[in-house]
C-alpha positions in Angstrom: -14.9 -9.2 28.6 -15.1 -5.5 27.7 -14.5 -4.1 31.2 -11.7 -1.5 31.2 -11.1 -1.5 27.4 -11.0 1.7 25.5 -14.0 2.5 23.3 -13.2 4.3 20.1 -15.6 7.3 19.7 -17.7 7.3 16.5 -15.8 9.7 14.1 -17.5 11.3 11.2 -15.8 9.9 8.0 -15.9 13.5 6.6 -13.4 16.0 8.0 -15.9 18.7 7.4 -19.0 19.2 5.3 -19.5 22.3 3.2 -22.1 21.0 0.8 -20.4 19.7 -2.3 -17.0 20.0 -0.5 -16.8 17.2 2.0 -13.3 15.7 2.2 -13.0 12.3 3.9 -10.4 11.2 6.4 -9.5 8.2 4.2 -9.0 10.4 1.2 -6.8 12.7 3.3 -4.7 9.8 4.3 -4.2 8.9 0.6 -3.2 12.5 -0.1 -0.7 12.4 2.8 0.8 9.2 1.5 1.2 10.7 -2.0 2.7 14.0 -0.8 5.2 12.1 1.4 6.1 9.8 -1.5 6.7 12.8 -3.8 8.8 14.5 -1.2 10.9 11.4 -0.5 11.3 10.7 -4.2 12.7 14.2 -4.8 15.3 13.5 -2.2 16.4 10.4 -4.1 16.1 11.5 -7.7 19.8 12.0 -8.1 20.3 8.2 -7.8 18.4 7.5 -11.0 19.2 10.6 -13.1 15.6 11.5 -14.0 14.2 15.0 -14.4 11.6 16.3 -12.0 9.0 16.3 -14.7 9.7 12.6 -15.5 9.4 11.9 -11.7 6.2 13.7 -11.4 4.6 11.9 -14.3 5.7 8.5 -12.9 4.3 9.3 -9.5 1.0 10.5 -10.9 0.4 7.4 -12.9 1.5 5.3 -9.9 -1.0 7.0 -7.8 -3.7 6.4 -10.4 -2.7 2.7 -10.4 -3.2 2.6 -6.6 -6.7 4.0 -6.9 -8.0 2.1 -10.0 -6.2 -1.2 -9.1 -7.2 -1.0 -5.5 -10.8 -0.6 -6.3 -10.9 -3.3 -9.1 -8.9 -5.7 -6.9 -11.3 -5.2 -4.0 -14.3 -6.0 -6.1 -12.8 -9.0 -7.9 -11.0 -10.5 -4.8 -13.5 -9.8 -2.1 -16.9 -8.7 -3.6 -17.1 -10.7 -6.8 -20.6 -12.0 -6.1 -21.8 -8.4 -5.5 -20.2 -7.3 -8.8 -22.0 -10.2 -10.7 -25.3 -9.1 -9.1 -24.7 -5.4 -9.9 -21.8 -4.5 -12.2 -22.2 -0.8 -11.4 -21.0 -1.6 -7.9 -17.4 -1.4 -9.3 -17.9 2.4 -9.8 -19.5 3.2 -6.4 -16.2 4.1 -4.8 -18.0 6.3 -2.3 -19.3 3.2 -0.6 -15.7 2.2 0.2 -13.6 -0.8 -0.5 -9.9 -0.9 -1.6 -7.5 -3.8 -1.9 -3.8 -3.5 -1.4 -3.1 -6.5 -3.6 -5.2 -5.0 -6.4 -3.5 -1.6 -5.9 -0.1 -3.3 -6.2 -1.1 -4.8 -9.5 -2.2 -1.4 -10.7 1.1 0.2 -9.6 3.1 -2.6 -11.3 1.3 -1.8 -14.6 1.8 2.0 -14.2 5.5 1.5 -13.4 6.0 -0.8 -16.3 4.6 1.8 -18.6 6.8 4.5 -16.9 9.9 2.3 -17.4 9.1 2.1 -21.1 8.8 5.8 -21.4 12.0 6.4 -19.4 13.8 3.6 -21.4 15.1 1.9 -18.2 14.6 -1.7 -16.9 11.3 -2.1 -15.1 13.0 -3.3 -11.9 15.0 0.0 -11.8 11.8 1.8 -11.5 10.4 -0.7 -9.0 13.6 -0.4 -6.8 13.2 3.4 -6.8 9.6 3.3 -5.8 9.7 0.4 -3.2 11.0 2.5 -0.2 8.4 5.2 -0.9 5.3 2.9 -0.6 5.2 1.9 3.1 4.5 5.5 4.3 1.4 5.6 2.2 0.4 2.2 3.4 0.8 3.3 7.0 -1.3 6.5 6.4 -4.0 4.4 4.8 -4.2 2.2 7.9 -4.6 5.2 10.1 -7.6 6.1 7.8 -9.0 2.6 8.4 -8.7 3.2 12.2 -10.4 6.6 12.1 -13.2 5.1 10.0 -13.6 2.1 12.4 -13.2 -0.4 9.6 -11.1 -3.5 9.0 -10.9 -4.1 12.7 -9.3 -7.1 14.4 -10.6 -10.3 15.9 -12.1 -10.3 19.4 -9.5 -10.3 22.2 -9.1 -9.6 25.9 -5.6 -8.2 25.6 -5.2 -4.9 27.6 -4.8 -2.8 24.5 -7.9 -4.2 22.8 -10.4 -1.6 21.6 -14.2 -1.6 21.3 -15.1 -0.3 17.9 -18.4 1.5 17.5 -19.7 -0.5 14.6 -18.2 -3.9 15.5 -20.3 -4.9 18.5 -19.7 -4.6 22.2 -16.7 -6.9 22.4 -13.1 -5.6 22.4 -11.0 -6.4 19.4 -7.4 -6.2 18.3 -6.6 -2.8 16.8 -5.2 -4.6 13.7 -5.2 -1.3 11.7 -2.6 0.0 14.1 -0.6 -3.3 13.9 -0.5 -2.8 10.1 0.5 0.8 10.5 3.4 -0.2 12.8 4.6 -3.1 10.6 3.5 -2.6 7.0 4.0 1.1 7.3 6.6 2.3 9.8 8.8 -0.8 10.2 8.8 -1.7 6.5 9.7 1.9 5.6 12.6 2.0 8.0 13.9 -1.4 6.8 13.7 -0.4 3.1 15.0 3.1 3.6 18.1 1.9 5.5 18.6 -1.0 3.0 18.5 1.5 0.1 21.2 3.6 1.6 23.9 1.6 -0.3 23.7 0.5 -4.0 22.0 -2.8 -4.3 21.6 -5.2 -7.3 18.8 -4.4 -9.7 15.6 -6.0 -8.3 16.8 -6.5 -4.7 14.8 -3.6 -3.3 11.7 -4.7 -5.2 12.1 -8.2 -3.8 12.7 -6.9 -0.3 9.5 -4.9 -0.4 7.4 -7.8 -1.7 8.8 -10.3 0.8 8.7 -7.8 3.7 5.1 -6.7 3.1 4.0 -10.2 2.4 5.4 -11.5 5.7 4.0 -8.7 7.8 0.6 -8.9 6.2 0.5 -12.7 6.6 1.3 -12.4 10.3 -1.1 -9.6 11.0 -4.0 -11.5 9.3 -4.0 -13.8 12.3 -5.3 -10.9 14.4 -7.5 -9.2 11.7 -11.2 -10.1 11.4 -11.7 -12.0 8.1 -14.5 -11.0 5.8 -17.7 -12.6 7.0 -18.7 -13.7 3.5 -15.4 -15.5 2.8 -14.5 -18.8 4.5 -11.1 -19.4 6.0 -8.9 -21.7 3.9 -8.3 -25.0 5.8 -10.2 -23.3 8.6 -7.1 -21.1 9.4 -5.9 -18.9 6.6 -7.7 -15.8 5.3 -8.0 -14.5 1.7 -5.4 -11.8 2.6 -2.9 -14.5 3.6 -3.4 -16.5 0.4 -2.8 -13.4 -1.7 0.3 -12.6 0.4 2.0 -16.0 -0.2 2.9 -15.3 -3.8 4.4 -12.0 -2.7 6.6 -13.7 -0.1 7.8 -16.4 -2.5 8.2 -14.0 -5.5 10.0 -11.5 -3.3 12.5 -14.1 -2.0 13.1 -15.5 -5.5 13.6 -12.0 -6.9 16.2 -11.2 -4.2 18.1 -14.4 -4.9 18.0 -13.7 -8.7 19.2 -10.1 -8.2 22.2 -11.1 -6.1 23.1 -13.9 -8.4 23.2 -11.4 -11.3 24.6 -8.6 -9.1 24.0 -5.9 -11.7 24.2 -2.4 -10.2 22.2 0.4 -12.1 24.3 3.3 -13.2 22.1 6.3 -14.2 22.8 8.2 -17.4 23.4 12.0 -16.9 20.6 14.2 -17.9 21.1 16.0 -21.2 21.1 19.7 -20.6 18.9 21.8 -22.8 20.8 24.5 -24.8 19.8 28.0 -23.9 18.1 29.8 -26.8 19.4 33.0 -28.3 17.9 36.2 -27.0 
């Protein structure tokens, strides 16, 4: 079954190792995603009328929401038995383990707090951030591929790959599928969709529905966690967690277009120059 399939070489998770300085590929991908989001956000800041300081604060807390929510979500959604046996497992981030759905909840909380500080509706902040997220998701999936983790199910398709820590059988490179759909395709869709003013909540709904649909589809090719059974013998935990996103995103878009309220940013108040 493995004849003629590409074998991914074993890549050191660390980019280089200088003693206490040992940056990891996966962390580098997170950094790339954050920098890209910051750059893209600055290109769109005039649409919401915020200052650069306000934008930087919002993105910082959003990034913290990704890290903390992603780790807590992974432990609660996928490794809860491990957590019950050893509660300190939650803090051993160096052992790996992040959940998108947990990270999403963390970001939602961070954006809700940011909306209160900015004194704007929560969905206005959500709509602004939604097109920025997929590029970070795509970068993270490249990190998964480099680390040879979260690989796909066994397959004999010509582009299947033999992963060094997944046995001798070729598998779907599901990390690259996720990069292409959840990252690249979703970014293009949302970026183009955001070119024209949309009702408040429409972009947030489009992100939830788009990601949920892509993730649900890709899970059919991704290897499910060995310690978690498939629901009805077919659906993975990731698919079950994606269903509320699809339903909620569709409902949010319908609600947004029924209200059809377009956000108009307030002009920033200019600070008066002090006397010399």
